[in-house]
N, C-alpha and C positions, 0 to 999 in steps of 0.2 A: 317367324312369319309363316302364315299358312298359304299353301298353293293349291288351287283347285286342279284336280287331275282329270277325272272323267266319271260318268255315272257308274255306280256299282253294277247296274244291270248289264253293262257291256263286258263284264268279267265273270264268267261262270266259275263255280268251284272246280279246282283242278286245273285252271288256266292261268296264264301269265301274259303280260304285255308290257310295253315300255311307255315311259313318259319322259319329257325333258323339263327339268326344273333348274332355273338359273344356269343354263348351259350344261348341266350334268344329267346324263342319261340314267334313269332309274328303272329298275325292274319291279313291277307290281305283280304279286302273285296272290291267288286266293286259295286257301286251304279247303279241304273237303267239307269242313264244318262251316265254311263261309267267311272265316276270318281273313282279312287282307293284310299283306305285309309288303314292305318296300325295302329293296336292297340296291346299292349302287350296282349298275349293270356292267361290272368289270371284275373279272376273276383276279384275286390277289396273287395268284401264281404267275400267270403269263399275260394277263390283260385281255383275255377273250371276253366277248359279250356273253354274259350268262343267259340272256334271252335266246341265244342260239342253242341252249342246252335243253334239258328236260326236267320236269317235276316228277319225282319218284318217291316211293315209300322209303322212309328211313329204315335201315337195317341195324339191328342191335344183336349183340351176342358176346358171351364171355370166353368162348373157346373156339378153336378151329372146328368147322363143320357143325357148330351149334349156333344158330342164329334164328331170328324171326323178323318179319316185317311189321312195322308199326303203322298206325293210322296217320302219323305225322309225315308231312311231305318235306323233302329237301330239293334244292335245285342243284343239278349236276352240270358242271362246265362242259361244253362241247369239245374242248381241245384235249384235256388230260384227265377228265373225270373227277376233278375236285368237287366235293359236295359241301353245300353250305346250308345251315339251319335257317329257315325263313324268319323266325322271331329275332334271332341275334346276329345273323351273318357269320357266325363262327363256322370254321371248317371242321367237318366231322373227323378227319384224320389228325388234325393238330389244332384243337380248339383254343389252346393257350397262346399260340403265336400267329395263327393265320385266320384272318377274317376279312369280310367286306363290310362296308358301312351299312348299318340298318337305320331306317328313318321311321319315325312314328307316323302312323296314319290314323285318321278318324273318318267315320262315315256320318255325314249330316244331310238329312233330307234326300237320301239316295245318291249323294255325291261323295266321292272319295277325295279327301284332303290330305296333303302331306305337310308336316311341320318341319321346317328347316331353318336353322339359325343362320346368322351371317357368316 
């Protein structure tokens, strides 16, 4: 079932905001390239609202003191710093076991729509 959220024009690249769909609070974030993503607005670690956190550049590196910032944004939890990938909801620190639910979005006629099953 598709749910109308809000106009895309109300969410600039690098910003995030929340919406409620069927009683579930969802974080909607827009990457720098304009792509929009939706995650459940609840950290898998301790339940903090991810919307109270920040969007930051993803850090990658293979060794201590060797890292670089990417163009990809992640959302960082405000309580303990857990970071989640916007497209998948997977936690950067433990992607196989820790994740938040990601929801598919579409943009039609300038409006963001969320697809949610029953």
